[in-house]
C-alpha positions in Angstrom: 52.6 -246.1 -67.5 50.7 -246.0 -63.9 48.1 -248.1 -66.4 50.3 -250.8 -67.6 50.7 -251.8 -63.8 47.5 -251.8 -62.9 46.3 -255.1 -62.7 49.1 -255.5 -60.2 46.5 -253.4 -57.4 44.2 -256.0 -57.2 43.2 -254.8 -53.8 42.5 -251.5 -54.5 39.2 -250.4 -53.1 38.8 -246.7 -54.5 39.2 -244.8 -57.4 38.7 -241.3 -57.8 39.9 -239.6 -60.6 38.2 -236.4 -62.4 38.9 -235.2 -65.5 42.0 -237.5 -65.7 41.5 -238.6 -69.4 40.8 -241.8 -68.4 39.2 -244.2 -71.8 37.9 -246.7 -72.3 40.9 -248.8 -72.6 41.8 -248.5 -69.3 38.7 -250.3 -68.1 40.4 -253.9 -68.9 42.9 -253.1 -66.2 40.1 -252.0 -63.7 38.4 -255.1 -63.9 40.7 -256.8 -62.1 40.0 -254.8 -59.2 37.7 -257.5 -57.9 37.4 -255.7 -54.1 37.0 -251.9 -55.8 34.0 -250.4 -54.1 34.2 -247.0 -55.1 34.0 -245.7 -58.8 33.9 -242.0 -59.3 35.6 -241.1 -62.3 33.3 -237.5 -63.6 34.2 -235.6 -66.6 36.7 -238.5 -68.4 36.0 -239.6 -72.2 34.6 -242.7 -71.2 31.2 -244.7 -73.3 29.0 -247.1 -72.2 30.7 -249.9 -73.5 33.6 -249.5 -70.8 31.3 -249.1 -67.5 29.0 -252.1 -68.9 32.3 -253.6 -68.7 33.2 -252.9 -65.1 29.4 -253.5 -64.0 29.7 -256.8 -65.5 32.9 -258.1 -63.6 32.6 -255.7 -60.1 29.0 -255.8 -60.0 29.6 -257.8 -56.1 31.6 -255.6 -55.0 30.7 -251.6 -55.9 28.8 -249.5 -53.9 29.6 -245.9 -55.0 29.6 -245.0 -59.1 29.9 -241.6 -60.5 30.4 -241.3 -64.1 29.1 -237.5 -64.3 29.9 -235.6 -67.4 29.9 -238.6 -69.7 29.4 -239.7 -73.0 27.1 -242.7 -72.0 23.6 -243.9 -72.6 20.5 -245.8 -72.0 22.0 -248.9 -71.7 24.4 -247.7 -68.8 21.3 -247.9 -66.3 20.4 -251.4 -67.0 24.5 -252.4 -66.6 24.2 -250.2 -63.2 21.8 -252.0 -62.1 23.5 -255.2 -61.7 25.4 -253.9 -58.9 23.3 -254.9 -56.2 25.2 -253.3 -53.5 25.2 -249.8 -54.6 24.7 -247.0 -52.3 25.4 -243.8 -54.2 24.9 -243.2 -58.7 25.7 -240.2 -59.8 24.9 -239.5 -63.6 24.6 -235.8 -63.7 24.5 -234.2 -66.8 24.9 -237.7 -68.7 22.5 -235.8 -71.0 21.9 -239.0 -73.2 20.3 -240.5 -70.4 16.8 -240.8 -69.9 16.0 -243.8 -68.0 16.6 -244.9 -64.6 16.4 -248.4 -66.0 15.9 -251.1 -63.4 18.5 -249.5 -60.9 16.2 -248.5 -58.1 14.1 -251.7 -58.2 17.2 -253.5 -58.7 19.2 -251.6 -55.9 17.7 -251.7 -52.8 20.5 -250.2 -51.0 20.9 -246.9 -53.1 21.0 -244.3 -50.3 21.7 -241.4 -52.9 21.0 -240.7 -56.2 21.8 -237.7 -58.5 20.6 -237.2 -61.8 20.9 -233.4 -62.9 20.0 -232.3 -65.9 18.8 -235.5 -66.8 15.3 -236.0 -69.1 13.3 -238.3 -67.5 9.8 -239.4 -68.3 7.3 -239.0 -65.0 6.4 -243.4 -65.1 10.7 -243.6 -64.6 10.5 -241.4 -62.0 7.7 -243.2 -59.4 10.0 -246.2 -59.4 11.8 -244.5 -57.4 8.7 -243.8 -54.8 7.7 -247.5 -55.3 11.1 -249.3 -54.9 13.6 -246.5 -53.8 13.3 -247.2 -49.8 16.4 -246.6 -48.2 17.0 -243.0 -50.5 18.2 -240.4 -48.2 19.7 -237.8 -50.9 17.9 -237.3 -54.4 19.5 -234.7 -56.3 16.9 -233.6 -59.5 18.4 -230.1 -60.2 17.5 -229.3 -63.7 15.5 -232.0 -64.1 12.8 -229.7 -66.5 10.6 -232.2 -67.8 9.1 -233.7 -64.3 5.8 -232.9 -63.1 4.3 -231.3 -60.0 2.3 -234.2 -59.6 5.6 -236.2 -59.6 7.2 -234.1 -56.8 4.5 -234.1 -54.7 4.4 -237.6 -55.2 7.8 -238.1 -54.0 7.5 -234.8 -51.4 4.2 -237.0 -49.9 5.8 -240.5 -50.3 5.8 -242.7 -46.9 7.5 -245.1 -48.2 10.2 -242.7 -48.4 10.7 -242.2 -44.7 14.1 -242.0 -45.3 14.6 -239.6 -47.4 16.1 -235.7 -46.4 17.1 -234.0 -49.1 15.7 -233.4 -52.0 17.2 -230.5 -54.5 14.8 -228.9 -56.7 16.9 -225.9 -57.8 16.7 -224.7 -61.8 13.2 -226.4 -62.0 10.2 -224.0 -63.2 8.0 -224.1 -60.0 6.2 -220.7 -59.6 5.1 -219.7 -56.0 2.1 -221.3 -56.4 4.1 -224.3 -56.9 6.1 -224.3 -53.7 3.3 -222.9 -51.7 1.5 -226.1 -52.8 5.2 -228.4 -52.1 5.2 -226.4 -48.8 1.7 -227.7 -47.8 2.2 -231.3 -48.8 5.3 -231.9 -47.0 4.6 -234.2 -44.3 8.0 -234.8 -42.8 9.2 -231.3 -41.1 12.3 -233.0 -41.2 12.6 -232.9 -45.0 14.5 -230.3 -46.4 12.9 -229.4 -50.3 15.6 -227.8 -52.1 14.8 -224.8 -54.4 16.0 -221.8 -56.6 15.8 -218.9 -54.3 12.9 -216.2 -54.6 11.9 -212.9 -52.9 10.9 -215.1 -49.5 11.3 -218.8 -48.6 8.5 -220.9 -47.6 9.0 -223.3 -44.7 11.0 -226.0 -46.0 11.7 -224.4 -49.0 15.7 -223.3 -48.5 18.0 -222.6 -50.9 20.7 -225.3 -51.8 24.2 -224.8 -50.8 26.4 -227.7 -50.7 26.2 -231.3 -48.9 28.0 -233.9 -47.5 28.4 -236.9 -49.5 27.2 -240.0 -47.8 30.0 -241.9 -46.0 30.5 -245.9 -46.6 29.2 -247.4 -43.3 
């Protein structure tokens, strides 16, 4: 019943609906919301075609996209890259995604990127270093395919001068790797969170809840 009347709500700026059984059929209504800035629909029965439709029609307004736990594939990243105002992207637990596409290249305002449980090759992650210059938060939890070489490149990059929080929990780092990350972490204000060991090395701390970036 609510979905049937959503076309009337063209001034809506935010949709937050986690686990509400929203399906692709609802997106035909969403695209009428030309001022929609925040789309947070994690853990819903959505697939790639539905999100592609939204990105096509609302690319000029969307700033926050959260589709955590959705049944989407790599095609979605190329569609999301069309959202030039994007600041926050959450694709955690979307296990069919294995590429960032052109998101970090085409979305220069991106501040918060969360890709937990993703299987991303090193080459794709290197785009973060060369293009995501406004990135502040990077969640790589359980991205077990990432190599220590790329982690070091991310942690030491001067191009990522705004990056202050990196989540590396549940990545199989040895104690020596942790020490190495500490030694190369040139930004004292940059916090690197890893799985807890018997001792914590300098800027390597246990991961806790963090406050999502607020729209400016």
